[in-house]
N, C-alpha and C positions, 0 to 999 in steps of 0.2 A: 297318413293317408295321402295319396297322390291327388293333385288337383287336375281335373280334366278341363282342358281348354276347349270351348265350343266356339267355332267360327260361324259367323252368319252366312247363310246361303246367298250366293250372288245371283243377280238377274243377268240376262243376256246383255243388256245395255251396259251394266257395270263391268262385266267381263270384257266387252269389246273396247273399253277405254283403258285397259291395263296394257302397259308396254312390257312385253316379256323379253325385249331385246332380240337376240338371235335364237332364243329358245321358243318352243312351240307348245301350246296347251289347248285343250278343249274344255268346255264347260259341260259337266255331266250332272244334270239335275241340281244345279247350284254349286257344285263342287269342282274346283279346278283339278284337272288330270293332266299332268305333264306328258308330253309325247316324245318318243325317241326318233332319231332319224332312221331312214330305211336303207336297204342294201342297194347296190348298183343295179341288180336285176329288178327290184321293185321300182326304182326310178326310171329305168329303161321302159318297162311296160307302161308306167304312168304316162310318160312322154309319148309313147306309141299311140295310146288311146287319145291323148290330147291332140296330137297332130292329125290323126285320122278324122276326128270330129271337126277340127278347125278347117281342114280342107273341104269337107263336105257341107259345112254350115255357113261358109262365107256368103254374105249377102242375104241370108235367110231371116235375119232379125233375132237369131239365137246364137249364143256365144258359149263356147266351152271355157271353163276356168280350171286352173290347177288347184292344188291344196292350199294356196294362199287366200282363196276366197272362202269365207265361212258361210255355212248354211245354218240359219237360226231355225231350230227344229221345235223348240218349246220356249216358254217364257224364261226358263232357267237352263236351257241347253243350247250349246253352239258347237257344231261339228265342222270339221275340215275334210270333206270327201277328197279322195285322190284326184278325181275329176268330176265336175258337175256341169250341167248345161242349164242356162237360164235364157229365157226368151223375153224380148221387150225390155231389156235392161241395158241398152246400148246408147242411152242419151247422156248428155253432159251432166245432168242432175244426179246420175248414178255413179259418176267417176270416183267420188271420195267415199263411197259406201264400203264398209268393212264386212258386211254380211247381207245376204238376201234371204228371204223366207219362202221362195217359190221355185225350187229347182224342178226342171222337167225330167231330167235323167241324172242318176248318181252312179258313180263307179267307185268301188272300194277294192284296192289291190291288197289281198290278204297277206299277212305275215304271221308267224307263230305268236308274236306278242300282241297282235291286234285282232286276230280272227274271232275270238269269243265275243268281244264287244261289238265288232262289226256285224256279226251274224245274228246277234240277239238285240241288244239295246238300240244300235243304230238302225237296224232293219225296222224295228217297230216305230222308231221316230220318223224315218223316211216315209213309211207307209201311211202315217197319220197326216202327212202333208197332202192336201188335195191336189196340188200341182204336179206331184210326182207320178210319172207314167211308168218308168222303168228304173229298176235298181239292179246293177250288175256287180257280182262278186267275182273277182278274178284271182284264182289260186295259181300263184306263180310256181309253186313246187311241182304241181301235177299238170299244169296248163289246162285245168278244167274251169268251166264257167258255171255259175249259178245265176240264172236270169229270173227276176221277179217282176212281173208286169201286171198292171191294172187291167182287169177285165170288165169292170163296171164300178159304180159308186162305192161298193163295199167288197168287191171281189178281186182276187188276185190269182194269177197262175204262178207257180213256183217250180222251176225246172232246173235240175242239175244235169250237166252234160259231161259224160265220161269220154266222149269222142269229140273230135274237132267240130265246132259249130260256130256259125257267124252270129254276131249280135245284131238283131233287128230292132230298130227303134221306130215303130210305126208312126208315132205322133210327130217325129222329126223327119219322116220319110227318107230314112237312110239305113244302110247296113254297113257294119264294120266286120270285115273278114277276120276269122280266127287267126290266120297267118300274120296279119298286120299287128294284131294285139301282142303277139309273142315274138315278133321279128327281132333278130339280133343285129341287123345291119343298119 
């Protein structure tokens, strides 16, 4: 009879202390899930969003981060959104932090390997954070956007756009044009 090895579930704090070297992982309800690298198209769209936000948010007290900044979504879950925006986190005391737990906006650039987790588990985790106002799923294959926005304490709108649409982030008082998100230059 084979012996089954049972590993203890990790906390977010324990996970954030692990050095994965140049490999990347997320913590999913206490279990480490290794992540693969993305395509050139994925990286380009991620940078387009990051640059658009950085230019519009400079001096606002809100900062966009790439997927190097973790979002602690639960006691046993740590996610690395492709782009996230945090406000009030630009003081020296925050410089060495590996994760924050209060994103204002989150962008996930979808790929075939991540779409299921992004659109289900991560969506639920992001919606559970009271700080989150907008969650944007960017489909690079079809150039479609799904924008999920808070409408009240427990309410959300959830719209998928099959035509070009701009991303409006009302709590950040900005708009990112569809063309900028998918630009190739």
